[in-house]
GUSE-59420 format. One line per field, with one value per residue: residue in one letter; residue number from 0; z, y negated, x negated of N, C-alpha, C in turn. Coordinates in steps of 0.1 Angstrom, whole numbers, m for minus. Each point is the difference from the previous one (the first is absolute). Example, Ala and Ser with C-alpha at 12.3 -4.5 7.8 and 13.67 -1.06 7.14 Angstrom:
! GUSE-59420
code [a	s]
pos [0	1]
nw [78	m7]
nv [57	m11]
nu [m132	4]
caw [0	0]
cav [m12	m11]
cau [9	m9]
cw [0	8]
cv [m12	m11]
cu [m9	8]
END
This chain:
! GUSE-59420
code [m	s	t	v	r	r	q	v	v	h	v	v	g	g	g	l	a	g	s	e	a	a	w	q	i	a	e	a	g	v	p	v	i	v	h	e	m	r	p	d	r	a	t	p	v	h	k	t	g	s	l	a	e	l	v	c	s	n	s	f	r	s	d	d	a	d	t	n	a	v	g	l	l	h	a	e	m	r	r	l	g	s	l	i	m	r	t	a	d	a	n	k	v	p	a	g	g	a	l	a	v	d	r	d	e	f	s	g	a	v	t	q	a	l	g	t	h	p	l	i	e	v	r	r	e	e	l	a	l	p	p	e	d	w	d	s	v	i	v	a	t	g	p	l	t	s	p	g	l	a	s	a	i	s	g	l	t	g	e	g	a	l	a	f	f	d	a	i	a	p	i	v	h	r	d	s	i	d	m	n	v	a	w	f	q	s	r	y	d	k	a	g	p	g	g	t	g	a	d	y	i	n	c	p	l	d	r	a	q	y	e	a	f	v	a	a	l	v	a	g	d	k	v	s	f	h	e	f	e	a	d	t	p	y	f	d	g	c	l	p	i	e	v	m	a	e	r	g	p	e	t	l	r	h	g	p	m	k	p	f	g	l	t	d	p	h	h	p	q	q	k	p	y	a	v	v	q	l	r	q	d	n	r	l	g	t	l	f	n	m	v	g	f	q	t	k	l	r	h	g	e	q	t	r	i	f	r	t	i	p	g	l	e	r	a	e	f	a	r	l	g	g	l	h	r	n	t	f	l	n	s	p	k	l	l	d	e	t	l	r	l	k	a	m	p	r	l	r	f	a	g	q	i	t	g	c	e	g	y	v	e	s	a	a	i	g	l	l	a	g	r	f	a	a	a	e	r	r	g	e	p	l	t	v	p	p	p	t	t	a	h	g	a	l	l	g	h	i	t	g	g	h	v	e	t	i	d	a	g	p	r	s	f	q	p	m	n	v	n	f	g	l	f	p	p	l	a	s	v	p	n	k	a	p	d	g	t	r	l	r	g	p	a	k	a	a	a	k	k	r	a	l	c	a	r	a	m	s	d	l	e	a	w	l	g	g	a	r	l	a	a	e]
pos [0	1	2	3	4	5	6	7	8	9	10	11	12	13	14	15	16	17	18	19	20	21	22	23	24	25	26	27	28	29	30	31	32	33	34	35	36	37	38	39	40	41	42	43	44	45	46	47	48	49	50	51	52	53	54	55	56	57	58	59	60	61	62	63	64	65	66	67	68	69	70	71	72	73	74	75	76	77	78	79	80	81	82	83	84	85	86	87	88	89	90	91	92	93	94	95	96	97	98	99	100	101	102	103	104	105	106	107	108	109	110	111	112	113	114	115	116	117	118	119	120	121	122	123	124	125	126	127	128	129	130	131	132	133	134	135	136	137	138	139	140	141	142	143	144	145	146	147	148	149	150	151	152	153	154	155	156	157	158	159	160	161	162	163	164	165	166	167	168	169	170	171	172	173	174	175	176	177	178	179	180	181	182	183	184	185	186	187	188	189	190	191	192	193	194	195	196	197	198	199	200	201	202	203	204	205	206	207	208	209	210	211	212	213	214	215	216	217	218	219	220	221	222	223	224	225	226	227	228	229	230	231	232	233	234	235	236	237	238	239	240	241	242	243	244	245	246	247	248	249	250	251	252	253	254	255	256	257	258	259	260	261	262	263	264	265	266	267	268	269	270	271	272	273	274	275	276	277	278	279	280	281	282	283	284	285	286	287	288	289	290	291	292	293	294	295	296	297	298	299	300	301	302	303	304	305	306	307	308	309	310	311	312	313	314	315	316	317	318	319	320	321	322	323	324	325	326	327	328	329	330	331	332	333	334	335	336	337	338	339	340	341	342	343	344	345	346	347	348	349	350	351	352	353	354	355	356	357	358	359	360	361	362	363	364	365	366	367	368	369	370	371	372	373	374	375	376	377	378	379	380	381	382	383	384	385	386	387	388	389	390	391	392	393	394	395	396	397	398	399	400	401	402	403	404	405	406	407	408	409	410	411	412	413	414	415	416	417	418	419	420	421	422	423	424	425	426	427	428	429	430	431	432	433	434	435	436	437	438	439	440	441	442	443	444	445	446	447	448	449	450	451	452	453	454	455	456	457	458	459	460	461	462	463	464	465	466	467	468	469	470	471]
nw [1069	6	m9	8	m11	m1	5	m5	5	m1	m7	6	m10	m6	10	12	4	m12	m1	10	m1	m15	3	9	m8	m6	13	4	m14	0	m13	m6	m4	m4	5	m10	3	5	m12	m2	11	m2	8	12	3	m7	0	9	m9	6	4	14	m10	4	5	12	13	m3	15	7	1	17	1	11	4	6	m8	m13	0	m9	7	13	m9	m3	12	6	m9	3	12	m6	m2	3	m10	2	10	m3	m10	12	7	m14	3	12	2	m1	13	3	6	m11	m4	m7	m10	m10	m3	m12	6	13	m5	m4	11	8	m8	m1	14	m1	m12	7	8	3	13	m6	m7	m11	m1	m11	8	m3	15	m1	7	8	m8	0	m13	3	7	m2	4	m5	4	m6	m4	13	4	m12	8	m10	m7	m12	4	2	m12	m5	6	m4	m15	0	4	m9	m2	m4	m11	11	2	m4	1	m9	2	m13	2	m3	m10	4	m12	2	m11	3	10	7	0	m4	2	m8	7	1	7	5	6	5	m13	0	2	m14	m3	m5	10	0	4	m10	1	10	m9	7	m1	5	10	m1	13	m4	m4	9	9	m9	6	13	m2	m9	10	7	m7	m3	m11	5	m1	m12	5	m6	m3	m8	2	1	5	m9	8	4	m8	15	m4	m7	11	m10	m2	m10	1	2	m13	m3	5	m7	3	13	m4	m11	8	7	m11	m13	5	12	9	11	5	m4	m7	m1	m9	m11	15	5	0	m14	10	m12	m2	m13	m4	m11	1	m7	m1	0	m12	m3	m7	m9	4	m13	5	7	11	0	12	1	m13	4	m9	1	3	m8	m9	m7	9	m4	m12	m1	10	m3	m10	8	4	11	m9	0	m3	m3	8	m6	m3	6	10	m2	12	9	1	7	m4	13	m1	10	5	5	m1	13	m11	m12	5	m2	11	m12	0	4	m11	10	m9	m4	9	m10	5	0	9	m6	7	m4	m7	9	m1	m6	3	m9	m3	10	6	m12	m3	15	m8	m12	9	7	m8	m4	12	3	m13	2	14	m5	m10	7	3	2	13	0	3	6	m5	12	8	5	m11	m8	m8	11	4	m12	m1	12	m2	m10	7	9	m3	m8	3	12	m2	m14	7	10	m10	14	m4	m10	m9	3	m10	4	2	m1	14	11	0	m10	6	9	8	9	2	m1	2	m7	17	m3	m3	m8	2	0	m7	5	m8	m3	m5	m10	12	7	m8	m4	12	3	m10	5	12	m4	m5	11	5	m8	m1	15	m3	m9	4	13	m7	m5	14	6	m11	1	12	m2	m9	11]
nv [m781	m11	0	m7	m3	m5	m10	m4	5	m14	8	m12	8	6	m10	2	m12	m5	11	0	m14	3	6	m11	m10	5	3	m16	2	m12	m3	2	m12	4	m13	6	m11	10	2	m4	m2	m4	8	m8	9	0	9	6	7	10	10	m7	m7	10	m13	4	4	7	m5	8	m4	m1	14	m6	10	5	m6	1	m13	m2	9	m4	m11	8	1	m13	m3	10	m3	m14	14	m4	m5	m9	2	2	m9	m5	12	m2	m11	4	m9	6	m1	8	m8	m8	m5	5	m7	8	m11	5	11	m5	m9	10	6	m11	m3	11	0	m12	1	10	m9	8	m8	3	m13	m1	m13	m2	m10	m13	m5	m10	m11	13	6	m8	8	1	7	8	m8	10	m13	7	m13	3	m1	6	m5	0	m10	5	10	1	m5	9	9	m8	m2	12	5	m11	11	m4	7	9	2	11	m1	11	12	5	12	3	5	11	5	11	3	m12	7	m5	15	m3	m8	1	1	11	m7	5	m14	5	3	m13	12	m6	m4	12	m5	m2	m13	0	m13	m5	m6	3	m11	3	m10	m2	m5	0	12	5	m5	6	12	0	1	11	2	m4	4	14	m3	m7	6	m12	m5	4	m13	5	8	m12	m1	10	5	5	14	0	6	m12	m3	m10	8	m10	m3	14	m1	m12	9	7	2	3	m11	2	m4	m9	m1	m4	m5	2	2	m1	13	m4	11	m5	9	m11	m6	13	m1	m6	m7	m2	m14	5	3	m1	2	12	m2	12	m4	11	8	m1	m10	m7	m6	m8	m3	m13	5	m8	2	m1	m6	m13	11	m10	6	m8	m10	5	0	m13	m4	7	m1	m11	4	7	5	m15	5	13	m8	8	m12	8	m7	m14	m3	m1	m9	0	m9	4	5	m6	7	m10	13	m1	m14	7	14	6	7	0	m10	m5	m6	m9	m6	13	0	m3	m6	9	1	8	7	m2	m7	11	1	11	8	7	10	7	m12	m4	16	m1	m15	6	9	m9	m9	11	4	m12	0	14	0	m11	7	7	m14	3	2	m12	10	m7	2	7	m10	12	0	8	6	1	5	10	6	4	6	6	4	1	6	m10	1	0	10	3	2	6	7	8	9	9	3	12	6	14	8	13	1	8	m9	8	12	0	m6	9	7	12	m5	9	7	14	4	14	m1	m14	m1	m7	m5	m5	m11	5	7	m6	m5	10	0	m14	0	14	m6	m12	6	7	m11	m3	10	0	m15	3	14	m8	m11	7	4	m12	2	9	m1	m10	7	9]
nu [m477	2	15	2	7	m13	4	m7	m12	m5	m12	m3	m6	m9	m3	m6	0	m3	m10	m5	4	m7	m9	m2	m1	m7	m12	4	m1	m10	8	m10	m2	m12	m5	m6	m7	m7	m6	12	m2	m10	m9	m3	9	12	m4	11	9	m7	12	2	m5	m10	m1	0	3	m7	m3	8	m13	m2	m1	m5	9	m8	m12	8	3	m10	m7	3	m3	m8	m5	1	m9	m11	1	m1	m7	m12	3	m6	5	11	0	m4	9	4	m6	0	m7	m13	3	m9	2	m5	12	m6	2	0	m6	m6	m4	m2	m3	m7	0	m6	m7	m7	m3	m5	m8	m1	2	15	m4	m11	m1	m12	m2	m8	0	m3	6	11	9	1	7	7	m1	m11	12	m11	m11	m7	m7	m9	m3	m2	m13	5	10	8	m7	5	m1	m14	1	4	m7	m8	7	2	m13	m3	m5	m13	m3	m4	m13	m8	m12	2	m4	m4	m4	m14	1	m8	m5	4	1	m1	4	m11	4	m8	8	15	9	7	8	11	5	m11	m3	6	5	5	13	m4	m6	m12	0	0	10	m7	m5	m9	m6	m10	0	m12	m6	m10	1	8	m11	m8	11	m1	m11	m1	6	m9	m11	6	2	9	10	2	7	13	1	13	m13	m5	10	1	2	m10	2	m1	11	m6	m7	m3	m8	2	11	2	m9	9	10	m10	m13	8	5	m7	m5	7	2	1	m12	8	m11	7	m5	m9	m2	m10	5	m1	4	2	m13	4	6	8	m5	4	11	1	13	4	15	1	3	m1	11	m7	m1	3	12	m7	13	m4	m3	10	m2	10	3	m3	m10	m4	4	m9	5	10	m1	m5	12	11	m8	m2	11	m6	m2	m1	m15	7	7	8	6	8	m3	m1	m4	8	8	12	6	3	12	5	7	8	m3	m7	m2	m1	m3	10	2	7	m8	11	3	m2	m8	m1	12	6	m8	m7	m10	m9	m7	m14	10	0	m12	0	m10	m3	m6	m2	m2	m5	m3	m3	m5	m6	m5	m5	m5	m3	m3	m3	m5	m5	m2	m4	m5	m4	0	m13	m3	m6	m10	m5	m14	2	m8	1	8	m9	13	8	m14	m4	12	m3	m14	8	10	m8	m13	4	15	m1	m7	6	13	m6	m3	m1	9	m5	13	m3	1	6	m12	6	3	m5	m8	7	0	11	m5	m9	13	m10	m12	m5	1	9	m11	2	m11	4	m12	m4	6	m9	m1	m7	m1	m1	m10	m10	2	m3	m13	m7	1	m7	m7	3	m1	m9	m3	2	m4	m13	0	2	m8	m8	0	m2	m10	m1	m3	m5	m7	3]
caw [m4	m5	m12	m2	m8	8	m10	m5	8	m8	9	m8	6	m2	8	14	8	m8	m5	14	1	m10	5	11	m6	m11	6	6	m9	m5	m11	3	m9	7	m12	2	m10	m3	m4	m10	8	9	11	m2	3	m4	m17	m9	3	9	15	12	0	11	m7	10	4	m1	12	9	12	9	m1	12	2	17	7	m7	0	m13	m1	3	m7	m11	6	1	m14	m5	7	m5	m15	m9	m15	3	9	m10	m10	8	3	m12	m9	9	2	14	3	18	12	m8	m16	m17	m11	m14	m3	m10	2	9	m8	m9	7	7	m14	m3	8	m2	m9	2	12	m9	5	m3	m11	3	m9	m1	m4	12	5	11	9	m8	m6	9	3	8	16	6	m5	11	m4	3	m10	6	4	m13	m5	m12	8	1	11	11	2	2	15	8	m2	8	16	5	7	m8	4	4	m8	5	m8	2	m7	m3	3	m15	m2	m4	m4	8	m4	m1	11	4	11	4	12	6	4	3	12	6	16	13	m9	3	m12	0	m10	m10	3	6	10	m9	m11	m7	m4	10	m5	12	0	11	4	m9	m11	4	m1	m15	m9	4	m5	m16	m2	3	m11	m13	m9	2	m8	10	2	m2	11	10	4	11	12	m2	10	m5	13	10	m3	m13	m5	m6	5	4	12	10	3	3	11	13	m9	2	m3	m9	7	6	m9	m12	1	13	m1	10	m3	m11	m1	m14	m1	m2	9	13	16	0	m1	m10	6	m5	m11	m8	0	m11	m2	m14	m8	m8	5	m7	10	m5	4	14	0	11	10	7	m4	m8	m5	m9	m7	m13	m5	m1	14	7	m5	6	16	3	m4	12	8	m3	m9	m13	m7	m13	m1	m10	4	m11	3	11	10	m7	7	m5	10	2	3	9	8	13	m2	12	m2	m11	m3	12	3	m12	m12	m10	0	7	m7	m11	5	m12	m5	11	m4	7	0	4	m1	13	9	4	m5	m3	m14	9	4	m10	m2	12	3	m12	2	9	m9	m9	8	4	m10	m3	11	m2	m13	2	9	11	10	m2	13	1	7	11	3	6	m10	m9	m9	8	6	m12	m6	11	m2	m14	2	12	8	1	m5	11	m2	m10	3	10	m6	3	m8	m12	m4	m8	m4	10	m2	11	8	13	2	m3	8	11	13	5	14	10	m5	6	4	2	m11	1	12	11	3	m2	m13	m1	m10	m11	2	6	m12	m8	7	m1	m15	m6	5	m11	m13	1	2	m14	m6	5	0	m16	m1	5	m9	m13	4	m1	m12	m8	7	m6	m13	0]
cav [m13	m5	m1	m10	m8	m12	m13	3	m13	m4	m1	m8	3	16	6	10	m2	1	12	4	m4	4	16	6	m6	8	12	m1	1	m9	m7	m12	m7	m4	m11	m2	m6	7	m7	m9	m12	6	m7	0	14	14	7	9	m2	9	m5	2	m1	m9	m11	m3	9	14	5	m1	1	13	9	7	m4	2	m9	m9	m3	2	13	0	m5	12	13	m4	m5	14	3	m6	0	m9	2	m5	12	13	m3	m3	13	12	m8	m3	1	2	m14	4	1	m7	8	m6	6	m3	m12	m1	11	m7	m11	5	9	m9	m6	13	2	m9	0	12	0	m3	m11	m12	m5	m7	m9	m9	m14	m8	m7	m10	5	10	m6	m1	14	11	m4	7	m3	1	m4	6	m2	3	m12	m9	m5	m9	m14	m5	7	m9	m16	3	3	m9	m12	5	m2	m14	m3	5	14	1	5	1	8	13	2	14	3	6	17	3	12	10	7	m11	0	8	6	2	m9	1	12	2	1	m7	m4	10	11	4	5	m2	5	4	0	13	m6	m5	m4	m14	m6	m9	m8	m6	m13	m2	m14	m10	2	m6	m15	m5	3	m13	m14	m1	m2	m15	m10	3	m5	1	m4	m12	m2	m17	m8	4	15	m2	2	12	10	17	10	7	14	2	m11	4	7	m10	m9	4	m2	m13	1	3	8	13	5	11	15	6	1	10	6	6	16	10	10	6	4	3	13	m2	m4	5	m5	m15	m5	m11	m12	m2	8	m1	11	m1	10	5	m9	7	13	6	m5	m4	m15	m4	m16	m4	m1	m12	m9	m14	m10	m14	m4	3	11	3	2	14	10	m2	0	10	6	1	11	12	12	m7	m9	2	3	m5	m5	2	m15	m8	m8	m15	m11	m7	m8	6	m12	9	m10	m2	7	m3	m12	1	11	7	12	10	m5	m8	m13	m7	m8	7	16	9	2	5	0	7	2	m10	m13	m4	m1	12	3	12	9	8	m7	m6	10	4	m10	2	12	m4	m6	7	8	m10	m4	12	2	m11	3	15	m3	5	m10	m2	5	m1	13	m3	m6	8	7	m8	m10	m9	m9	m10	m10	m11	m13	m9	m9	m5	0	m13	m13	m12	m7	m8	m12	m10	m5	7	12	0	16	5	15	9	16	7	1	4	m15	m7	10	m4	9	10	m1	2	6	12	m3	10	13	11	6	m6	m10	m14	m8	m12	m6	6	12	m8	m10	11	8	m11	0	11	m3	m10	7	9	m11	m7	14	5	m11	m2	8	m5	m11	9	7	m10	m5	11	0	m14	m1	13]
cau [0	16	3	9	m5	m1	m8	m16	m9	m10	m10	m10	m14	m1	m11	2	14	11	2	8	12	8	0	7	17	3	3	13	8	5	m10	m10	m11	m12	m2	m15	m5	m13	m12	2	m5	m10	m1	m16	m8	4	m6	9	13	5	7	m8	m14	m8	m10	m9	m6	10	6	11	m10	1	12	1	14	2	m5	m4	14	2	2	15	10	0	10	14	4	6	13	11	1	m7	m7	m14	m10	2	m11	m13	m4	m3	m11	m12	m16	m5	m6	0	14	9	6	m4	4	m4	10	8	11	11	7	8	10	13	5	9	15	11	6	10	13	8	6	m12	m2	m11	0	m12	6	m5	11	m2	8	6	11	11	11	m8	1	m7	m13	m14	m13	m9	m11	m11	m9	m4	14	m4	2	12	10	m2	7	13	1	m3	9	13	m1	m5	m14	m11	m6	m13	m10	m12	m10	m3	m13	m2	m12	m4	m2	m10	m2	m4	m14	m9	m2	m14	2	m14	m1	11	8	14	6	9	m8	2	3	16	10	15	7	m6	m15	m6	m8	m12	9	m7	m15	m8	m13	m6	m8	m9	1	m6	12	11	2	m1	11	6	m8	3	17	5	m6	5	9	13	13	2	15	5	2	12	0	m11	6	7	m3	m1	8	m12	0	m4	m9	m14	m10	m13	5	m2	m16	m3	1	m8	m10	4	16	1	m7	9	10	m1	m11	m3	m9	6	6	m5	m15	m7	m8	m14	m9	9	m7	m2	14	1	3	12	8	9	9	5	8	6	6	6	1	m9	m10	m8	m3	0	m3	m8	12	1	m10	8	m14	0	m13	0	m6	m14	m6	4	m11	m15	m1	6	m13	m12	2	m9	7	12	m10	3	14	9	12	13	7	m5	11	7	6	12	8	14	11	12	14	0	9	8	7	8	9	8	m3	1	m8	7	m7	12	4	7	m2	m3	m12	m6	m15	m8	m16	m8	4	7	m10	m5	m11	m6	5	12	6	7	8	9	13	7	7	12	10	6	11	8	5	7	10	11	10	8	10	m4	m3	m11	m5	m13	m5	m7	m10	m6	m9	m12	7	4	m9	m2	12	3	m14	2	14	2	m8	m8	5	m2	m16	0	8	m8	m14	m11	m4	8	2	m15	m2	m6	3	6	m11	10	6	11	7	7	m5	8	6	m9	m12	m3	m14	m5	m2	11	m6	2	m11	2	m5	m6	m10	7	10	13	4	6	13	10	5	9	15	8	2	8	14	3	6	13	9	7	9	11	4	7	12	11	4	10	16	7	4	11]
cw [m6	m11	1	m6	11	m9	3	10	m7	11	m12	6	m1	9	8	3	m11	m5	12	2	m8	2	12	m4	m9	5	9	m9	m4	m11	2	m14	3	m13	5	m14	m7	m10	m9	8	9	14	1	8	m2	m13	m9	2	8	12	10	m4	9	m4	9	4	m5	11	4	16	7	m4	15	6	15	8	m8	m8	m17	m4	3	m11	m11	3	m3	m17	m5	5	m9	m16	m8	m12	3	8	m8	m9	4	3	m8	m6	7	m6	15	6	17	7	m9	m9	m9	m10	m14	m4	m13	m1	8	m9	m15	4	2	m16	m6	7	m3	m11	m10	8	m9	3	m1	m9	3	m11	2	m3	14	0	7	9	m6	m1	11	5	2	12	7	m5	11	m8	5	m8	5	2	m15	m7	m13	3	m5	11	14	3	1	13	10	2	7	17	3	10	m8	9	8	m9	7	m12	2	m9	m2	m2	m14	2	m9	m7	10	m4	m3	16	4	9	7	11	7	4	2	13	8	13	8	m5	1	m16	1	m11	m15	2	8	12	m8	m12	m6	m3	9	m5	13	m3	12	3	m12	m14	5	2	m15	m6	5	m2	m13	m2	7	m8	m13	m5	0	m7	8	1	m7	10	9	5	14	13	2	9	m2	12	1	m3	m15	m3	m8	5	4	10	12	7	4	17	14	m11	6	m2	m9	8	8	m8	m11	m1	10	m4	5	m6	m14	2	m13	1	m6	7	12	12	m1	m2	m8	9	m3	m12	m10	m5	m16	m2	m12	m5	m11	2	m6	11	m9	5	16	3	13	9	9	m10	m11	1	m8	m9	m16	m7	m1	14	9	m7	5	14	0	m6	10	8	m3	m5	m10	m6	m17	m2	m10	5	m9	4	10	7	m6	11	m6	12	m1	6	8	6	14	6	15	1	m8	m1	12	4	m8	m11	m9	4	5	m9	m12	3	m12	m2	11	m4	6	m7	1	2	10	10	9	m6	m5	m9	10	5	m11	m4	9	1	m12	2	12	m10	m8	7	5	m13	m3	6	m2	m13	7	15	16	9	m2	15	m3	10	14	0	3	m12	m7	m11	9	5	m12	m3	12	m3	m12	3	13	12	2	0	11	m3	m10	1	8	m8	1	m9	m13	m3	m8	m5	7	m2	12	9	15	6	m1	5	12	10	0	13	12	m11	3	6	4	m11	3	12	15	2	m4	m11	0	m13	m14	m3	4	m12	m10	4	m4	m15	m2	7	m9	m10	2	6	m13	m8	5	m2	m14	1	3	m8	m12	2	1	m12	m7	7	m3	m12	m7	6]
cv [m3	0	m13	m14	m17	m10	m2	m7	0	m2	m7	3	16	3	10	m2	m1	13	7	m3	4	17	0	m4	14	15	1	0	m11	m6	m10	m3	m5	m7	m3	m8	3	13	m14	m14	8	m12	1	11	11	4	7	m5	8	m8	5	0	m5	m6	m1	19	15	5	m4	2	11	7	7	m8	m1	m13	m16	m8	0	17	1	m6	9	11	m5	m1	14	6	m5	m1	m9	5	m3	12	14	m1	1	11	8	m7	0	6	2	m15	1	m2	m8	5	m11	6	m1	m12	2	12	m4	m8	6	11	m9	m7	12	1	m9	m1	12	3	m5	m12	m13	m4	m9	m9	m8	m12	m8	m8	m13	5	6	m10	m1	11	10	m3	10	2	3	m3	6	m1	m4	m14	m5	m2	m9	m13	m4	6	m9	m13	m1	2	m12	m10	6	m2	m13	5	8	15	m1	6	4	10	12	3	15	5	9	15	3	13	10	3	m11	m3	11	8	6	m11	m2	13	1	4	m11	m4	10	13	4	2	m6	5	1	0	11	m6	m3	m7	m14	3	m11	m3	m5	m11	0	m14	m10	1	m10	m16	m7	m3	m12	m15	m1	m2	m13	m10	0	m11	4	m6	m14	m2	m15	m5	1	11	m5	3	13	11	14	5	5	15	5	m10	4	3	m13	m8	7	1	m12	m2	3	11	15	4	11	16	3	m2	11	8	7	16	7	10	8	2	2	11	m1	m4	m1	m8	m16	m6	m12	m11	m5	10	m6	10	m1	10	5	m7	8	16	6	m3	m5	m17	0	m14	m3	m4	m14	m11	m10	m12	m9	m2	0	14	1	2	12	13	m2	5	16	13	3	9	13	11	m6	m8	0	1	m8	m1	1	m11	m6	m7	m15	m5	m4	m5	6	m10	9	m13	m2	7	0	m7	3	10	6	12	11	m6	m9	m15	m8	m10	5	17	11	5	8	1	11	3	m12	m12	m3	m2	13	1	13	8	5	m9	m7	10	0	m11	2	10	m5	m11	9	6	m11	m3	8	m1	m14	4	11	m5	5	m11	m1	1	m5	14	m10	m6	9	9	m10	m8	m11	m12	m11	m10	m11	m11	m9	m7	m5	m5	m13	m11	m8	m6	m7	m14	m10	m5	3	8	1	15	2	14	6	14	4	0	0	m14	m6	7	m3	11	14	m3	4	6	14	m3	12	13	7	10	m6	m8	m15	m6	m10	m4	4	12	m9	m8	10	6	m10	1	12	m2	m8	10	12	m7	m4	11	3	m9	0	11	m1	m9	9	8	m8	m8	11	0	m13	4	11	m9]
cu [14	0	8	m7	m1	m9	m15	m5	m14	m12	m13	m16	m2	m13	2	14	14	2	7	13	12	5	11	18	4	6	13	12	6	m11	m10	m7	m11	m6	m17	m6	m12	6	2	m5	m14	m1	m18	m8	7	m6	10	15	7	6	m9	m15	m9	m11	m13	m8	11	2	11	m1	7	13	1	14	m1	m6	m5	11	0	6	16	8	m1	12	16	4	4	13	12	0	m7	m6	m12	m8	2	m10	m14	m4	m2	m10	m14	m13	m6	m4	4	12	11	8	m3	3	m5	11	6	10	10	8	8	11	13	7	12	12	8	6	8	10	9	10	m9	0	m12	0	m11	3	m5	12	m6	9	15	16	13	11	m7	0	m6	m12	m13	m9	m12	m12	m13	m8	m5	11	m4	5	18	10	m6	3	16	4	m5	11	14	m2	m6	m14	m9	m3	m12	m8	m14	m7	m3	m12	m1	m14	m4	2	m9	m2	m8	m15	m8	m5	m13	5	m14	m3	12	5	13	3	9	m4	7	6	16	7	13	6	m7	m15	m6	m11	m14	2	m8	m13	m4	m11	m6	m9	m9	1	m2	10	11	m2	m5	14	11	m2	8	13	4	m5	6	9	16	11	2	17	2	5	11	m1	m11	6	4	m6	m4	10	m11	m2	m7	m11	m11	m13	m11	9	m3	m16	m1	3	m12	m8	3	16	1	m4	12	14	m1	m11	m7	m6	8	8	m7	m17	m7	m7	m12	m11	8	m3	1	14	1	4	15	3	9	6	7	10	7	11	10	m2	m12	m15	m10	m5	1	0	m8	7	m4	m9	10	m10	7	m13	0	m3	m12	m7	5	m8	m13	m2	1	m11	m7	6	m6	12	9	m8	3	16	7	15	13	9	m7	9	4	8	12	9	14	11	9	10	m4	13	10	10	8	7	8	m4	0	m7	7	m5	12	7	9	m2	0	m14	m9	m15	m5	m15	m7	4	10	m9	m4	m14	m4	12	13	9	11	10	11	11	8	13	13	10	6	11	10	9	14	12	9	6	10	9	m3	m4	m19	m4	m18	m8	m7	m8	m10	m8	m7	10	4	m7	m5	11	1	m11	7	11	3	m9	m8	7	0	m15	1	6	m9	m12	m17	m9	7	m2	m13	3	m7	5	8	m9	7	1	12	12	3	m7	5	4	m12	m11	m3	m16	m8	m1	10	m8	0	m9	3	m5	m7	m8	6	8	16	7	8	13	10	7	11	15	7	3	11	13	4	6	13	9	8	8	13	8	6	13	12	3	6	15	7	3	12	10]
END
């Protein structure tokens, strides 16, 4: 770490993106101040004052770095020295092929790491527009940006923020689940980081139970919207379960309640018509969250309807589901390729407010914003990661992927998780297996994904090597 005294960088927001940005800046030898309004000012969904608190799922999703875009992003972040990934790895809980964490231990460890770093200061305060003499600021206030700051940003850009609704799933006490009905199994018995292949609790429904459950969801009493929220869309990756149910009676069976890859040991000859899965939420294994069960049902309705699920008749809920309105920028129009606000380049933005979706994606954009700010302070060239990497593909979506369509009007910029559709195509798609046989169907698709992942990691190494040479 350099000992050269440099001017401080300010990070506004201590969530996943802000925490990762601060860590990257400090590890580059640049002092940083993190400004976090919690616990002095609460939000509708946060429960603690910890940094990097997880307010929805405890899952960082797939950890498969060979054929999955999220798993590839994990691998790239580890290679880039991510605090969030290091802490997630140290606090993982069983979750099949996914990387999930004990949420309290995870956020506690991030808080401690930042609080004890010699170049990081954490200030508990709410800010509006950062003072003019702060010449390098990363705004990582997330989708729940305080009204004062959101209003200041809107006034600065001359353009209102975009918004969508996001929902969170209930968490159930493990000892209230009837294991005479439910059973432990990962889909297709797949073992993941910290897992055994039997990591989810599964609650089976027959056809009559499933149809009654869907009908109850559709008819259930739901949270009403304010008039100004009436036209706010949902993010398709986090739809409330009752909204999915309204799309058709079989929608849930092919979504979060799909029975595929699961066998009920209590009735091995009888295939469940649908299955509700619960994933471990803390290291002790005392809490499990209902996978894909984000909801806007009123709390009383949640308790009534979810207790009709076999195995959950006596369920006790540590947290019921909820709904909140998220805010994000029209980033392709407002931000440059290094996440600076075009109208005021001293401000950078990071995390979900930029229009990425998901814990990992938010932290990854925070990582890039931190590296860009540190390089700027050190007088080094600002180089963006290649678009063939997961980081580069996600950055491209945020800062340039939709400029033409936005200006033309037919489509609008929407939050997105990292996915292979954001990557440039391969120069040539593998069509033969190592043994020379022709690849077809799923085997060919998997080979293509492996090639995309291998190219990404190779190009990431080249980018890192070029950045080191430029800094010398």
